[in-house]
C-alpha positions in Angstrom: -18.2 -6.0 4.3 -20.9 -8.3 5.6 -18.8 -9.2 8.5 -18.0 -5.5 9.4 -20.4 -3.9 11.9 -22.7 -1.4 10.3 -21.3 1.6 12.2 -17.8 0.7 10.8 -18.8 0.6 7.1 -17.9 4.2 6.3 -14.5 4.1 8.1 -13.7 0.8 6.5 -14.5 2.0 2.9 -12.6 5.2 3.5 -9.6 3.3 4.7 -9.7 1.0 1.6 -9.9 4.0 -0.7 -7.1 5.9 1.2 -4.9 2.8 0.9 -5.6 2.6 -2.9 -4.8 6.2 -3.4 -1.6 6.1 -1.3 -0.4 3.1 -3.4 -0.3 5.5 -6.3 2.2 7.7 -4.4 4.3 4.8 -3.0 4.4 3.2 -6.5 6.0 6.3 -7.9 3.3 6.9 -10.5 3.2 10.3 -12.0 0.3 12.6 -11.3 -1.4 11.8 -14.6 -1.0 8.0 -14.1 -2.2 8.4 -10.5 -5.4 10.1 -11.6 -5.9 7.3 -14.2 -5.4 4.7 -11.5 -8.0 6.3 -9.2 -10.4 6.5 -12.2 -9.8 2.8 -12.8 -10.6 2.0 -9.2 -13.8 4.0 -9.0 -15.8 2.0 -11.6 -19.5 2.1 -11.6 -19.6 -1.4 -10.1 -17.3 -0.4 -7.2 -19.3 2.8 -6.6 -22.5 0.9 -6.5 -21.1 -1.4 -3.8 -19.9 1.5 -1.8 -23.3 3.1 -2.2 -25.0 0.0 -0.7 -23.0 0.4 2.5 -22.8 4.2 2.5 -25.0 6.3 0.3 -23.2 9.5 1.2 -19.8 8.1 0.5 -21.1 6.6 -2.7 -22.2 10.0 -3.9 -18.7 11.4 -3.1 -16.8 8.6 -4.8 -19.0 8.9 -7.8 -18.2 12.6 -8.2 -14.5 12.0 -7.6 -14.5 9.1 -10.1 -16.2 11.3 -12.7 -13.6 14.0 -12.1 -10.7 11.6 -12.2 -12.0 10.1 -15.5 -12.4 13.6 -17.0 -8.9 14.6 -15.9 -7.3 11.4 -17.2 -8.9 12.0 -20.6 -7.2 15.5 -21.0 
């Protein structure tokens, strides 16, 4: 991310997250496994890195990660 221009941080992070989420679909994972996969990606460490580059996107990913973790524990 250090080599990415500052105005491209959010689109770059969003693209990375979109690619990770779409791999769940391409990999043929069931809905439950897909939610668990997203929860495993949105770890506190990853969210902190996202927050460094985009505080707003960090807050969104934190909320989504909490929801994914709660849903995968059902």
